[in-house]
N, C-alpha and C positions, 0 to 999 in steps of 0.2 A: 500577488499570489492567487487572489480570488479569480481573476480573469484567466490566469494560466490554468487553474484547475477546472474552470468551466470549459475552456478549449479542449483540455485533455480528456475530461470526462465525456464530452460529446463525441469526439472522434472515435473513442473505443466502442461506444454503444452504436454509433452510426455505422461503423464498419461491420458489426455483427448483423445489422439489418440489411445493409447493402450486399454483403457477401451472400446471403441467401437469395436475394434477387438475381445476383449474377450466376447462381448455380453452383457456388462453391460448397463442398461438403464440409461437415463439421470437422473432419480430420484435417482438411486443408486450412480451415479457419483457425484450428488450434495452432498450426505452425505460424500463421500470420500473428495471432495474439501473443504467442510465446516469444516472437522476435523482439517485441517491445522490451520484455524483461531481460533478454540477452543484451540488448543495447544499453539498458539502464545499468546493468551489472558492470559492463565494460566501462562505462562512463564513470562509475563510482571510483574506479582506479585512475582514469585518465583526466577527468575534469579538474581535480585539485592541481595537477601538474600544469595543465593549460592556464589556469588562473595565476599560478606563480610566475609563468613565463611572460604572459601578455597582459594580465590584469583583469579585474572583475568586469569592467564596463565592456571591453572588447569581446570577451568570451560571451557575455550575455547578449550583445548585439549580434554576433556572428551566429551563435546557435539558435537564437530566436528567429533570425531570418530564415534559416534552414527549416525551422518548424512551419513557418507560414507557407513556404514554398511547397513542402511535402503535403500539407493538408489540401492545397489547391490541386496537386497532381493526382491524388487518390481517385477522384471520379473520372479523370481523363485516361488513367492507365489501369483499367479493370482487369488486371492479370495477377494471379497468385504470387508470382515471383516479384512483381513490382510492388505489391502490398507488403510482402515479407520484408523487402529492402526498405520500404518507407517506414514500416513500424520499427525496424532496427534503428534507423536514423532518428526517428522520433523518441525512442527510448533513450538513446545516447544524448540527444539535445535537451530533452526535458530534464534529465538528471543534471546536466550541466547548468541549466538556468536555475534549477532548484538549489544546487550547491552555491551558486552566486548569491541568490536572494537570502538563503538561510545563513550563510556566513556573515552577511551584512546585518541581518536581524540579530544574530547571536552577539556580534560586536557591539551593537547598540544597547543590548539588554544589560542591566546591572544585576548584581547578586540579589537585590531586593525585588526585581521585577522579572527575573528569568522564568519563574514558575507561571506567572500570569501570561507572559508572552508566549510560552509554549502552549498554554491552553487556548489562547486566542488564535494561534497559528493553526492548531489542530482543527478548531471549529471552522476557520475559514477554508481549510482544505476540504473538509467534509461538505460544507455548504456549497462550495463550488461544484462538486460532483453532483449533488442533489439538484442544483439549479440547472445543470447541463442536461439532465434527463427531461426537464420540461421543454427544452428547446427541440427535442425530438418531435414535438407536436407541431412545429412550424411547418406549413405546407411545402411541397416540393421535395419530399424525402427522396425521390428518385432522381432529382436534378443536382445542380451544383451548389444551391444556396446554403444547404446545411454544412457544407465543407468551407464555404466562404466565411460563414459566421465565426467558427472557431479560429480561422486564420486571422480575421480582423481583431478578435478579442485578444489573441496572443500578441499581435502587433501593438495594440494599444497598451498592453501590460508592460511593454518596455519603458514607457515614458517615466514612471517614477524613479527608476534606477538610472536611466540614461541622463535625465535632467537634474538628478540629485546633486546638491552642492556639499553634502557631507563627505568626509574623506573615506576612501575605500579601506576596508579592514586589512590588517596584515594576515597573511595566510601561512600558518605553520603546520609542519608535518607532525603527526602523532605517532608515537612508537607503536609497533604492531604486536599483537598477541597471537600465537599460533593456534590453529583449530584444536590441536592436541592439548594444549594448555587450557583452552576455553572449555573443552569437554571435561577435563579433569576437575575444573572448578565447579561447573554446573552442567551435568549431563542433561537434566530436564530442560534447562534453558536452551541448550543447543539443539536437542532433538525437537523440542516443541516449536522453536522458531523455524526449523527446516520444514516441518509438517504444515505449519501455518502459511508458509510461503505458497504452497499449492492451493490452500483455501483462499488466500487473498487474490491470487492470480485468477482463480475461478470466478470470483466476484467481479473483478475489474476487467477481465478479458473475455470470459466465456458466458457471462450472464445474458448478454444480448443474443448470442448464438442459441443459447437454450431457449430463450423466450420466442425467438423466431421459429425454431424447430417445433416448439410446443404449440404453435398456432396462435400466439398472442397478437392482439392489435398493437398499433404504435402507442396508444394511450396506456394499455396494459403493460407493454414493455417498459415504458418510462416509469410507471408506478413501481413495477417489480424491481428494477435496478435501483431506483432511489430508496426502496425499503431497506436494502442492505446498509446504506449510509445513515439513514434516519435512525435505525437501530443502534449504529455505532455511536451517534451523538447522544442518544438517550441513555445508554448504559455505561459510557465511559467514566463518568464521575461517580455514580453510585458504586460501581465495582472498584474504582480506585480507592474510595473511602473505606470500603470493607477490607481491601487488600492490606491497608496499613494497620489493621487490627487483628488479623488472624494468620494462621499458617498458610502462606501463599500457595503451597502445593495442593492443599485441600480445596482452595478456591479455584485453582486451575482445573482440578478434577471435576468439580461441580459445573463450572461454566462450560467446559468443553463437552461434557456429557449432555448438558442442556442444548447446546448447539447441534450435537449429533442427533438428538431426539427430534429436533425441529427439521433437520435434514431428512430423517426417515419419514416424517410426516409429509414433506415435499415429494417423496417418492410415491407415497400411498395415495394422497388425495389428488383430485383433479379440479377442484373449485379454485378459481383464480384468487379469490381473496384469502383462502387458506394457504395457498402457495405463497402469496405475498407476505402473509404473517410468518410463515416459515423463514422467508428471506430476512424479515425484520429481526427475528430471534437469532438467526445465524450471524448477521452483521453485528448485533448487539453482544454476541458471545465472542466472536473471533477477533474483532478489532481491539477491544480492550485486553484480550489475551496477549496480544503483541506487547503492549506496554507492561502487562503484568509479569510476563516472562523475562523481560529486560530488568524490571525492578527486582525479581527473584534472583536473577543472575548476579546483580550488583550486591545483594545481601551477603555473598560469599567472597567478595573481592575487597582488597585493600583500596583505599581511596585513590592512591596513585596509579592503580591498574584499571580503573573504570573506563577512562577514555580510550585505552589501548584495546579494550574488548569490543568497541563499537564496530571496527572493521570486520572482525570475525563474525559477529552476529549478522551484519549486513550481507556478508558474502554467503553465509549458509542459507539465509532467507531468500537471497536472490536465486540460488541454485534450485531451491524448492519452487520458486515462482516460475522459473523457466520450464521445469518438468511438469508442473501441475496442469497447464492447459493442454500440453501434448497428450498426456494420459487421458484427461477427460474428454478431449475432442475425439480421439480414436475409439474410446469406449462408447461414446455417444453414437458414433457412426455404426458401431456394431450392435449395441443394445438399445438405442433410442434415447430421447432427451432425458428420461428419468435417471440416466447414468450420472447426469450433472449433480443431482442431489445425493445419489448413492455414494459417489466418491468423496464428496464433502463429508458425508456422515462417517465414512471409513477413516478419513484423515483426522477428524475431531475425536473419534473413538480411540484412535491410537494415542493422541495427546492425553486423553483422560486416563487411559489404561497405564501409560508410562508414568504419569503423575502418581497414580496409585502405587505403582511399583517402587518409585523413588521414596515414597513415604516410609517404606519398610527398610530403606537402606541407611538412613542417617536421621538423627533427630532434627526437628525444625529449629531454626535460630530463635532466640528470644525475640518476641514481637517488639519489645522496647529497643532492641538493638538493630532492627531492620531499617533500611532506607525508605525514603519517601517515594511515592508513586508519581510518575510523570506522564501525562497523556501524550501519545505520540502516534501519528497515523502511519500505517504500513507503506503509504506511497511516498514517504519522506526519503530524502537523500542522505548520504553520509554526514553532511553538516548538521542536519536535524538530529541525527543520532548523537553526535558529539555535543550538540546543544543540550540535549536531554541529559547526557552524562555529566556535563558541567553542573546542571541543576542538582543531580544526585550528589556530586562532590560538595557543592555549596551546603546542601542539607546535612551531609555527614559532618562536615567541618563545624557547622553551627551546633550540632548535637554534641560533638566532642568538647 
């Protein structure tokens, strides 16, 4: 998974840099970046069925081969339509290989180790993306080398699963919960997850486009993008610890407001280090908010319904992730690169304001009756979400 995340993190940043060199506008690049999330969302429905039909190993090998091929083709086919198609395929394939790896991981974890395994998995995901930004500094950013490196890393990542002697896990379908049912249970959870989808897509898809249009050097671009994920690693556990002890809606309000304030600072200031600090705070606010909103949603669910909610939460987050880059890209094209931070500020402000509104609509659940917080990266697939939901269920059953 570390190698996969390095490969995935590098290609997203690299395309943002190379798109500017090729003369693509921010509006065009927003379509390119949005295509990844469309493919990811589509695969979240299709990949489990593929695995049930042909097995984990074959799906992993087939989709991984497509990833390696597409990464090599990007510099050879520098046309917006080709890049949109390539990103669509990458989103589908990365989701498929994540589902494969995460289902295996979940099958191996026990009730006693699931929480630690989730934490380690989240750390590895974030570390992979951070390491990837360092690879931007490898010479030949205008050539093929930086596309070959992620292709090789992804190819090597196949080995642990393809050569594993452990049995493949059984893949079972989880019953679905409608979006209407999910909204009725937790309006804040659903609305917040949707808005955060746009924030995550901005970080993962449009940060490199912003950095290029803002005139950052490659070194500055790599530091700027990495800052989002360093912030996520730093703040995930402190905010998780606090969330188990307070009204989670109040924490959502404060954390989202803090991220929005940092984004406003990103609009106002021009100093690179201040902008990077704003990225650090935004990443430290928005990424834990994802896990926080899932935990809050579970506080209002029966144990037997927790797993069913995962599909709805993922779908609504995916819709937000698809629309986020499109809006940001075209507004950047009209208003300049500062629109990147301005729209993130707007999205996080809406999360904070809606949390404040929901606090007036019903009392908070007793802190002693709320579920445990589980760290989860927004880049995870449906299996990681179900993995986290099983952890919530384990904790709830232990409490009972």
